[in-house]
C-alpha positions as CSV (number, residue, x, y, z in Angstrom):
1,M,158.4,44.5,161.2
2,S,157.5,44.5,157.8
3,F,158.0,41.3,155.6
4,T,160.6,42.8,153.6
5,D,162.2,44.3,156.8
6,H,162.0,40.8,158.0
7,F,163.4,38.9,155.4
8,A,166.3,41.2,155.1
9,D,167.3,40.5,158.3
10,C,167.4,36.7,158.3
11,Q,169.2,37.0,154.5
12,A,171.9,39.4,156.6
13,R,172.5,37.2,159.4
14,I,173.2,33.9,156.7
15,L,175.1,35.9,154.4
16,A,177.0,36.9,158.1
17,D,177.3,33.6,159.9
18,E,176.9,30.6,157.4
19,A,180.2,30.2,156.4
20,Q,180.9,29.2,160.2
21,I,178.0,27.4,161.1
22,R,177.3,25.3,157.7
23,A,173.6,25.0,158.4
24,F,172.8,24.7,154.9
25,S,173.5,21.9,152.3
26,A,172.2,23.9,149.8
27,I,171.2,27.8,149.2
28,D,171.2,29.7,146.5
29,Y,170.8,33.4,146.6
30,G,169.5,34.4,143.3
31,V,166.3,31.6,143.8
32,L,165.8,32.9,147.4
33,Q,166.0,36.5,146.6
34,A,163.4,35.7,143.8
35,E,161.4,34.0,146.0
36,L,161.1,36.9,148.5
37,D,160.6,39.3,145.7
38,N,157.2,37.2,144.9
39,A,156.4,36.2,148.8
40,P,153.0,36.2,149.5
41,T,151.3,38.6,151.9
42,S,148.3,36.5,152.9
43,G,148.2,32.9,154.4
44,A,149.0,31.5,157.8
45,L,152.3,31.4,157.3
46,A,152.8,34.5,155.4
47,G,156.5,36.3,156.1
48,R,157.6,33.2,157.5
49,L,161.2,31.9,156.3
50,I,161.6,27.9,156.3
51,G,164.6,25.5,156.4
52,V,163.9,22.4,154.7
53,K,166.3,19.2,155.9
54,D,167.5,17.6,153.0
55,I,165.5,14.1,153.0
56,I,162.4,16.6,151.8
57,D,161.9,17.1,148.4
58,A,161.8,21.3,147.7
59,R,162.2,22.6,144.1
60,P,164.5,23.6,142.7
61,Y,167.2,22.5,145.0
62,T,168.9,18.8,144.8
63,T,167.8,16.0,147.6
64,S,171.0,14.2,148.5
65,S,170.3,13.0,151.8
66,G,173.5,13.7,153.0
67,S,175.2,11.1,150.9
68,P,177.1,11.0,147.7
69,L,174.9,8.1,146.4
70,H,172.0,10.8,146.1
71,Q,174.3,13.6,145.0
72,G,172.2,15.5,142.3
73,R,169.1,14.1,142.8
74,K,166.6,16.2,141.5
75,P,163.0,15.7,142.6
76,A,160.0,15.9,140.7
77,A,157.3,18.2,142.6
78,D,158.0,19.5,146.2
79,A,157.2,17.2,149.0
80,A,153.6,17.1,150.3
81,A,154.5,19.2,153.3
82,V,157.0,21.6,151.3
83,A,154.0,22.3,148.8
84,Q,151.5,23.0,152.4
85,L,153.7,25.4,153.4
86,R,154.0,27.0,150.5
87,A,150.7,27.2,150.1
88,A,150.5,28.8,153.5
89,G,152.4,31.7,152.3
90,A,155.8,30.3,153.3
91,V,159.5,30.8,151.8
92,I,161.6,28.3,151.2
93,A,165.0,29.7,152.3
94,G,167.2,26.2,151.0
95,K,168.1,22.9,152.1
96,T,169.8,22.3,155.5
97,V,172.2,20.0,156.8
98,T,171.2,16.7,157.4
99,T,173.2,13.4,158.2
100,E,173.8,10.7,155.9
101,F,170.3,9.1,155.2
102,A,169.3,10.7,158.9
103,F,171.4,8.3,160.5
104,F,174.4,9.2,162.8
105,S,177.5,10.3,160.3
106,P,177.5,13.9,160.7
107,G,177.4,16.6,158.1
108,P,179.5,19.8,158.6
109,T,177.2,22.0,160.8
110,R,178.7,23.4,163.8
111,N,176.7,24.2,167.1
112,P,176.1,27.8,166.8
113,H,176.8,28.1,171.4
114,D,180.1,26.5,170.5
115,L,181.8,25.8,166.8
116,T,183.8,23.2,168.7
117,R,180.7,20.9,169.5
118,T,178.2,19.0,167.6
119,P,174.3,20.5,167.1
120,G,173.1,16.7,167.0
121,G,171.5,15.1,164.3
122,S,170.2,13.7,161.9
123,S,168.3,17.5,161.3
124,S,171.4,19.1,162.8
125,G,171.3,22.1,159.8
126,S,167.4,22.7,161.0
127,A,168.5,23.1,164.4
128,A,171.1,25.3,163.9
129,A,169.6,27.6,161.3
130,V,166.7,28.3,163.5
131,A,169.3,29.1,166.6
132,C,171.3,31.2,164.3
133,G,168.0,33.2,162.7
134,F,169.1,32.1,159.6
135,V,165.0,30.8,159.3
136,D,161.8,31.1,161.5
137,I,161.0,27.5,161.4
138,A,162.5,24.2,160.1
139,L,161.2,20.8,158.9
140,G,163.4,18.2,160.4
141,S,162.4,14.3,161.1
142,Q,163.0,12.0,163.7
143,T,163.3,8.3,163.7
144,A,165.3,7.9,166.8
145,A,166.0,10.9,168.3
146,S,167.2,13.1,165.4
147,I,164.9,16.2,166.3
148,T,164.7,16.1,170.2
149,R,168.4,16.0,170.8
150,P,169.6,18.9,167.9
151,A,166.5,21.0,170.0
152,S,168.3,20.1,173.0
153,Y,172.0,21.1,172.0
154,C,171.1,24.2,170.0
155,G,168.5,25.3,172.6
156,V,165.7,25.7,170.3
157,V,161.9,24.0,170.1
158,G,161.6,21.0,168.5
159,F,158.4,19.2,168.1
160,K,157.6,15.9,166.9
161,P,154.3,15.1,166.3
162,G,152.6,11.7,166.7
163,F,153.5,9.0,164.6
164,G,151.7,10.1,161.1
165,S,150.4,13.3,161.6
166,Y,152.2,14.6,159.1
167,S,152.3,13.2,155.0
168,L,155.7,11.6,154.6
169,V,155.1,11.7,150.2
170,G,158.3,13.1,149.3
171,V,160.3,12.4,152.3
172,G,163.5,9.9,152.3
173,T,162.6,6.7,154.3
174,L,164.8,5.2,156.8
175,A,162.9,2.9,159.2
176,P,158.7,3.6,158.3
177,S,157.7,2.3,162.0
178,F,159.2,5.4,163.2
179,D,159.7,7.8,160.4
180,T,158.1,11.0,161.6
181,L,158.4,14.5,160.2
182,G,158.4,17.3,162.5
183,L,159.5,21.1,163.1
184,L,162.2,23.0,165.0
185,A,161.7,26.8,165.6
186,A,162.8,29.3,168.2
187,D,159.2,29.3,170.0
188,V,156.4,27.0,170.6
189,R,153.9,29.7,168.9
190,S,155.6,29.0,165.6
191,L,155.2,25.8,165.9
192,A,151.7,25.6,166.9
193,E,151.1,27.7,163.6
194,A,153.2,25.7,161.3
195,H,151.3,22.2,162.6
196,A,148.3,23.8,162.2
197,V,149.1,23.7,158.6
198,L,150.7,20.6,158.0
199,A,148.2,18.5,160.1
200,A,145.1,18.1,157.8
201,P,145.0,19.2,153.9
202,V,143.2,22.4,154.7
203,A,144.7,24.2,157.5
204,A,143.4,23.8,161.2
205,K,143.2,26.7,163.6
206,A,146.8,26.8,165.6
207,V,147.0,26.4,169.1
208,R,147.4,29.5,170.6
209,E,146.1,29.1,174.7
210,P,148.6,28.0,177.1
211,R,147.0,24.8,178.5
212,P,148.2,24.4,182.2
213,A,149.3,20.6,183.3
214,R,148.0,19.6,186.6
215,R,149.6,16.3,186.7
216,I,153.2,15.3,185.2
217,G,155.0,11.9,185.5
218,L,158.7,13.1,185.9
219,C,160.2,9.9,183.8
220,R,163.8,9.7,184.6
221,T,163.8,6.7,182.7
222,P,165.6,3.0,182.9
223,W,169.0,5.2,181.5
224,W,169.4,7.6,184.2
225,D,172.7,6.6,184.8
226,Q,173.7,7.5,181.8
227,A,172.5,11.2,182.2
228,E,175.3,13.8,183.0
229,D,175.4,16.6,185.8
230,A,174.0,19.0,183.4
231,T,170.5,16.8,182.3
232,R,170.2,15.8,186.2
233,Q,170.2,19.3,187.0
234,A,168.1,20.8,184.1
235,I,165.0,17.5,184.9
236,Q,165.3,18.8,188.8
237,T,165.1,22.5,188.1
238,A,162.3,22.0,185.6
239,G,160.6,19.5,187.6
240,M,160.6,22.3,190.7
241,I,159.6,25.2,188.3
242,F,156.4,23.1,187.3
243,A,155.7,22.0,190.6
244,A,154.5,25.8,191.6
245,E,151.6,25.2,189.5
246,A,151.4,21.1,188.6
247,E,151.4,17.8,191.2
248,I,155.0,16.1,189.7
249,V,154.5,12.1,190.5
250,E,157.9,10.2,190.1
251,T,157.0,7.8,187.5
252,D,158.7,4.1,186.9
253,L,159.7,3.4,183.7
254,E,161.8,0.2,184.3
255,A,158.7,-1.9,182.5
256,F,160.2,-0.1,179.6
257,A,163.7,-1.0,179.7
258,D,163.8,-3.1,176.2
259,G,162.3,-0.3,174.5
260,A,165.6,1.4,173.4
261,R,166.8,-2.0,172.1
262,L,163.5,-2.8,170.0
263,Q,163.8,0.6,168.6
264,A,167.2,0.3,167.4
265,D,166.6,-3.2,166.3
266,I,163.2,-2.2,164.2
267,M,164.9,0.7,162.9
268,A,167.8,-1.8,161.7
269,Y,165.8,-4.1,160.1
270,E,163.5,-1.5,158.1
271,A,167.1,0.7,157.3
272,A,168.4,-2.3,155.6
273,Q,165.1,-2.8,153.5
274,S,165.0,0.7,152.7
275,L,168.2,0.9,151.9
276,F,169.0,-2.0,150.1
277,Q,170.1,-0.7,146.8
278,E,172.6,2.2,148.4
279,M,173.9,-1.2,150.4
280,Q,175.3,-2.4,147.1
281,H,177.8,0.9,147.5
282,A,179.5,-0.2,150.5
283,D,182.6,2.0,149.4
284,M,180.2,5.2,149.2
285,M,178.6,4.9,152.5
286,S,180.0,5.6,155.9
287,P,181.1,2.5,158.5
288,V,178.4,3.4,161.0
289,L,175.8,3.1,158.5
290,H,176.8,0.3,156.7
291,R,177.3,-1.6,160.3
292,M,173.9,-0.9,161.3
293,L,172.4,-2.1,158.1
294,V,174.6,-5.0,158.5
295,H,172.9,-5.9,161.7
296,G,169.3,-5.6,160.3
297,S,170.2,-7.9,157.3
298,D,171.4,-10.4,160.0
299,I,168.0,-9.9,162.0
300,S,165.6,-12.9,161.0
301,R,162.2,-12.0,159.8
302,A,160.9,-13.8,163.0
303,E,162.8,-11.7,164.9
304,H,161.8,-8.8,163.7
305,L,158.1,-9.9,164.0
306,K,158.3,-11.0,167.6
307,N,160.1,-7.1,168.3
308,L,157.1,-5.5,166.4
309,C,154.6,-7.3,169.0
310,Q,156.7,-6.4,171.7
311,A,156.6,-2.7,170.8
312,E,153.1,-3.1,170.5
313,E,152.6,-4.9,173.5
314,L,154.5,-1.4,175.4
315,R,152.4,1.1,173.5
316,L,149.4,-0.3,174.9
317,R,151.2,-0.9,178.4
318,M,152.2,3.2,178.1
319,A,148.7,4.2,177.4
320,E,147.5,2.9,180.5
321,L,150.2,4.8,182.3
322,I,150.2,7.4,180.4
323,A,146.3,8.0,181.1
324,G,147.1,9.1,184.7
325,F,148.9,12.2,183.9
326,D,148.4,15.6,181.5
327,I,152.3,15.5,180.4
328,L,155.4,13.2,181.0
329,L,158.7,15.3,181.8
330,A,161.7,13.0,180.4
331,P,165.4,13.8,179.6
332,A,166.0,15.0,176.2
333,A,169.5,14.3,175.7
334,P,172.6,12.9,178.0
335,G,173.7,16.5,178.5
336,E,175.5,19.6,176.8
337,A,176.5,19.1,173.2
338,P,179.5,17.2,173.0
339,V,182.9,18.4,171.9
340,G,183.9,17.6,168.5
341,L,182.4,17.2,165.2
342,A,182.7,13.4,164.1
343,S,179.4,12.4,166.1
344,T,176.0,13.7,166.9
345,G,175.8,12.6,170.2
346,D,174.1,9.4,172.0
347,P,170.2,9.1,171.3
348,V,169.7,6.9,174.3
349,F,166.6,9.4,175.7
350,S,164.5,9.2,173.0
351,R,164.9,5.9,171.7
352,L,161.7,4.6,173.7
353,W,159.5,7.4,173.0
354,S,160.2,7.5,169.2
355,L,159.4,3.3,170.0
356,L,156.1,4.5,171.3
357,R,155.2,6.7,168.7
358,L,154.1,9.3,171.3
359,P,153.7,13.2,170.6
360,S,157.2,14.9,171.9
361,I,158.5,18.7,172.5
362,T,161.9,19.4,173.7
363,L,162.1,22.7,175.1
364,P,165.1,24.9,175.6
365,G,165.8,27.4,178.1
366,L,168.0,25.9,180.7
367,T,172.0,25.6,180.5
368,G,174.9,23.0,181.8
369,R,178.1,24.0,183.9
370,S,179.6,25.3,179.9
371,G,176.6,27.7,179.8
372,L,175.2,25.5,176.9
373,P,171.5,24.7,175.8
374,V,170.5,21.5,178.0
375,G,166.5,21.0,176.9
376,V,164.0,19.3,178.5
377,Q,161.4,16.7,176.8
378,L,157.8,16.9,177.5
379,L,155.6,14.1,176.3
380,S,151.3,13.1,175.7
381,A,149.7,10.6,175.2
382,S,149.3,9.5,171.5
383,Q,147.9,11.7,168.8
384,Q,147.4,14.3,171.2
385,D,149.7,16.6,169.0
386,E,147.6,19.8,169.8
387,E,147.2,19.4,173.7
388,L,150.6,18.8,174.1
389,L,151.4,22.2,172.0
390,G,148.7,23.8,175.0
391,H,150.8,22.5,177.6
392,A,153.8,23.7,175.9
393,L,152.7,27.1,175.7
394,W,152.1,26.7,179.4
395,A,155.8,25.1,180.3
396,E,157.5,28.0,177.9
397,R,156.1,30.8,180.1
398,L,157.3,29.0,183.3
399,L,160.8,28.1,182.1
400,P,164.4,30.7,181.8
401,D,164.2,32.4,178.2
402,R,166.1,30.3,175.6
403,P,170.0,30.8,175.7
404,R,171.5,32.8,172.9
405,T,173.9,32.1,170.6
406,K,177.4,33.5,170.9
407,L,177.7,34.0,166.8
408,R,178.5,38.2,167.6
409,D,181.8,36.9,169.3
410,I,182.4,34.0,166.9
411,R,182.3,36.6,163.8
412,Q,184.7,38.8,165.7
413,K,187.3,36.4,166.2
414,A,186.6,35.6,162.3
415,Q,187.3,38.9,161.3
416,E,190.3,39.3,163.7
417,G,191.9,36.8,161.5
418,A,191.1,33.6,163.5
419,G,189.4,32.4,160.5
420,P,186.8,28.9,160.3
421,I,187.5,26.6,163.0
422,S,188.1,23.4,161.1
């Protein structure tokens, strides 16, 4: 398919389904058409359409961060990552919906597999836009579970590289100890191509060859009792699939049981610092965000420093544990996407990994009883982004194809008079 035909196909999908999905916080079809008309035909990402999470600056769009407090804020320049993507030939489709300041209060985006369910968060619009085929790749970010969870719920690939792998210049700050820019796409190869552009000032060679894993640590985690049947089955199935080519070793993480609490407290303390000015306007802030900021403000500096030391101890302990494996296999979310749009789901299965700053990739292919996506999470040692991508290419070939959305059925119901679900 030519660049022109591909862009036309994506644009047709947006025009047909965006009113139902609401993946974009801002999209200007005049701007998009002008960018398409002038799209470069060379570069590592030429012919790729990109969605940009609305905490990331991308001109000429505003960056609202999902909050009325930042409504209309016009950036002076593209974020460094957006500039890198453009330089590699990519075309920016528009800004995708984020939860409020990339925390938990949801935006209007619906899950493309079931409009009555959450797409997850905080990279809600990015995951939904990829699942719908609106864009080829989308920028997201993760502080707790903001790439992993929506990737699992929407049935796409979500990649959170090692901490500090991509520039955060021009990206909204929540908790500097964890904030990580990442990617969502329909397949691992697309992520690897974008990673090669974002991971260095000069584009590196993309990971293209599968890297078989020989020894995998199966981590049910200390929060396994919170896993629903869908996730329990997904982990069991993935383990059995991988066991055909690799040794699977049950791995005890009880020594890391305090990790989720540490991540939540460090995030709250740093968010109270980062959003200090915004906190003065509590009447324009969601109750869930305000409660987190108040909690962060109540944590003493001595307690925060103690938490940071404990986090570093856990990182050292994990470095010893993971050295015995090629990758770890862990749950990505508690189960299928929950019904309702008032919450983005529970981040419990990613808090520890964000605390430890490990590279993580969520792979689709498995489903729950409702037929909705349930992802599994692979992790590698710190700063082994390329190794993890290679292992993910191997794992992707073994897992079933990712589940397709039911947008055609949704569109037909709307045309029959049901209209958008509110």
